[in-house]
N, C-alpha and C positions, 0 to 999 in steps of 0.2 A: 504493498498500499504504499503512496504516495504520502510525505509526512505533510502534514496539515500546519500552514503558514501563521504569521500574525498579518501579511498581507491578504491573505483569502478571507482571516477574519474581517479585517476591515471592509472587503468589497461586500461580502456577507451583510454586515451591518451598516455597508450605505456610508463610513465616516473614514477620515485618514487613516493612517498606519500608527500617527503619533498619539492621534486620540487613543487606540486599541493599546498601545504601549501605557500612557498615562493610567488605563483606567486596570491594566495589569501591576503597575506600582504603585496603586491605589492613591493616587496625585488626584482627589474627584472636587478640587477647590471650584473650576470654573465648567463642569461638566453637570448635565439635567440628567435629571433621572430618565427621561426619555431616551438620551443617551446609551447611559450606564445600562438600563433593559434592553436595548438592540444588542449590545455587545454580549451582554449575556447570553441573550438567547440566540448568537450567532457562535458561540463560543461552544455551546451544550450541542446546538443542531451539528455542527462539523466535527464536536470530539475534540478540541485541540486542547494540546498541550504545551504550555509553555517550556521554552529552553531555557530550563535554571542554568547549565552548564555557561550557555552565552551570557545570560544576565551576570553570572557570578562575576566573567572576564571583564566584561562591560563596568560593573560597580566596583570589583576588586575584591567582593566579599562573596562568601560561599552561604551566607546564612544559617551556618551551622558552628554550636558550639560544642566543646566536650566536657565532660564529667569524668574525672577518673578515682573512682571512690577506694578506698584502703581494703576493704571487704565488705562486700554487699549484700551479706550475711545478718549484716548489723542493721535492726529497724531503722535507728536513728539514721543509719546513710540512706537507707531508701526514704525514708520524711524527707532529709535535706533535697535529694535529686528531686524527688517530686515537687520539690515547690521551686527549684529552679526550672524545671522544664516547664511548670505552669506560669512565670514570670515571663519567660523567651517566647512560649506561645502567642502572646498577646501582639508581640513584634514580628511575628512569622520568623521568628530562629528556631531550629531544630535543634534537640542535643542527642547528642551520643554518648552513649553512658559505657564505660570500661572498668573492668575490675582488676585491680593490681595484686590482690592477695597479699596485700602487707611487705610484697618483694620489689625490691630493688630496680630488679634488672627489668621485672614485667614494667612496673611504672616507667622506667625509661624508653622502653621500646614503645607505650602506648602515646607518649608525649610526643615521639620523633615521627610516630606514625601520622597520629593524629597532628601535627603540625605539617608533615609533608603532604595532607590532603588538604592544607590551607587553610582547618578552620578557626572562625575569627576571635577565638579565644577559647580558654581552660580555665575550668575550677577542679582544685586537685585537692584531694587529703593527703598530703603528702607524706612519704615513707621516712624523709628528713636524710634519705643516705644519696642524694642525686646531686649536690651543691653546685655544682659547677656547670648542670644542663638548668637549674633556677636559675641563678647568675646570667647568664648567656640569656635567655628568656627575658630580663630585668634589662640587662644592657641594650636591647635591641628595642626596649619599650613593646616588647608583646604583651597583649591584654592577659593578665595572669590573676588569680585567686588562692587562697588558701583556705580550707575550712578544716574545722576540726582542733587540726596541729599547727603548732609554731616549729618557723624553721628559724635558726639563729641568723645566718649569714646574710642572706638575700633583700631586701627590703622590698616588701611585698606587701597589697592589703590581705588579710587576715581577720578570719571570723570564726571564733572559738568561745567556748563557754569557761565561767569560773570554775575550773576543776578542782584547784586547790581550795578557794573557799567553802565550796559547797562541800565538797569532802570534810575540811575541819569542823563542819554545823553538822554533820552526821555524826562525826565521833563524839561531838560533844552531846548528842541525842543519848546516845549509849551511856554516856558516863553520868548525863544525867539521871539516867535508868536504874544506876545502881553498879552497872559493868565497869569491870575494872581488866578482864582477860579479854582483849578485842583482837580478834585477827584480820588482816588483810590480804585477798585473793586478787593476782593479777597476772596477765600474760605477762613475755619479756617486756623489761623496760626500754625500749627500744626508741618508743616517742613520747612526746611532751606531754601527750593526755595522761598516761599511764604515770610517768613521773613526779608531775603535779599533782596527782589525787595522791599518791603514794608521801609528797610532801605534807600535803593537808595532814594526814593520816599521823605523820610523826610528829607535828609540829601540835595538833591537838591532845595527844600525849605527854608530850612536853610540857604545854602551858597547863595540862590540868596535875602535874607533877607525879604522872604515873609511868613505871618501867617499859621501856620499848623491850620487849622480846624480839629477838631476830629470828627465830623459829616460828614465831607469829604471821610474818610476811611470808606469802606463799609465791612465789614466782614461776612461772613458766606454762607452756603451750597448753593448748587445750586437750590433745593426745594425754599431757602429762599432769593434768591437773588431777583426775580424781585420785592416783598415785600421790599425787604432793597433800592433800588433803587427808587422805590413809594416815602419812606420816604425823599430820597436823594434831589429826583425833586421837593418835596412839600416845601423845605426848603425857605426861604423868599430869600435867595442869593443863587443862583441855579449855579451848577460848569459850564464852558464855554466848559472846557475840561475835558476827562478822560481818565485814564489808567487802562487797563482791563490784569489782573497780568497772565490770560491763556484764553485756547480757548474756554471752557466750560463756563466761565464767560461773555466770548464775545457773546456768543451763546444765554445766558440768557438776555444782556443788548439788542444785535438784536431785540430780541421777542418784550422786556420794549419798544425799542423805535419806533416798528414798530407800535404798541398800540397806543402810546401816538403823534405820526405825527413827532418824532423829527426827524429832519435829521440831518447824520453824514456829517460832514465838512460845514454845514449852522450853523446848531444849537450847535452843539458839535463837537467838534474834539475830536479824538478816535487815542490811541495806543496799540495796543494788544501784550503780550508777548507769543509769541507760534507760530511754525507752521502750518499754516492754508492750507489746500489741496487748490489748484484753487483759492488763495487771489490775485493774479493777475486781476482776472475777476470783481473784486469788484470795490467800488466807488474810485477812484484816491485820494481822500480826506483821506482814514484809510491809517494809518501806521502799520508796523507788525516787531517785533523782532523774527528776527528768528536765531533759533540756529543750529549750525552746526551739525545734528543726525546723518546724516552716519559718518562722521569723528569721533564724540562721540561714536557710537557704535563700528566703527574698533577699535579702542584705547581699551574700553574695554575688547572686545575679545584678543585682542593682550594680554593682562596683563595679563585673566584669560590663555589664553595658556602659556605663559611663565611659571604662576603658576604649570600648570599641568604637564610642560616637566621636572620641579624642577629647573628653573631659578630660582638662588637666588637672588632678588633684595627687597630693603626698600621701603615699603609703601608710597607713595605721593599721593598727590593728584594734578590732573593733570585738568587746567583751558581753557578751549577753548570760545574765544572772539566770542560773538552774534554779528550780525548788522542788523539795522534799514533800512528798506525797506519801 
């Protein structure tokens, strides 16, 4: 079949080719409703599909943005990505979501691939291990925003939550309930979120005059977590409260406690730092630190869009407070 062109649409609608171009680019300022309707009917009759590649070359934009998440299985990542996609949809920009699995090599490959495809900008949950690549994007004024995690060296727009402060308040909550043996379970301390949460835990214990027991800090990958918990609960002095540093740690904890017959709220008080879907349906004795994922996603999208539109601003870190429920 012959490809239907813009000129074909113009002839069918009885208007100029430039008027069809204005319609396709949503420049309706001087266009009557009758003209818009004629063009719309011509497009439908002919089955015209705009040539987005040609438009991208002309505009020097692809109308695509990339989102590189650390781990798509985190519900928080899904919420943030959805908010970003919703924001850009209103501007007719499409989002490509890639899952880096907390792997620096995979993250590097996605950054390079998406840039090769000339996406207009990137929103990244950074592993923190590709500093040279981050710095090159900054030097080239390439639109980029970091979410959830800080990276020390490059000066990049960053959207995070108050990890240390929220954890500090959660540990204070445990202490106010009379707990002195409080454990902390976390994945490997390779990114700022986990490091900051551990700092909040340590500071809360220190300010309360409580001893920080190294054996009560459980650090390990998710496959290792149950074994680490086994060691923790084999200690002579066992924890009466535990802080789970994210949703995946909490799931491993749930499996472990079910196997051991440990009941939340009776044998063990728990606070989880992460957004858990349907958390309100779980036992009332559980507490969750909820991050404002949608607001964080929208802010990251706004910051990226401003860069794409060449609105010059000095990069800064935006900190959104979380709340315990």
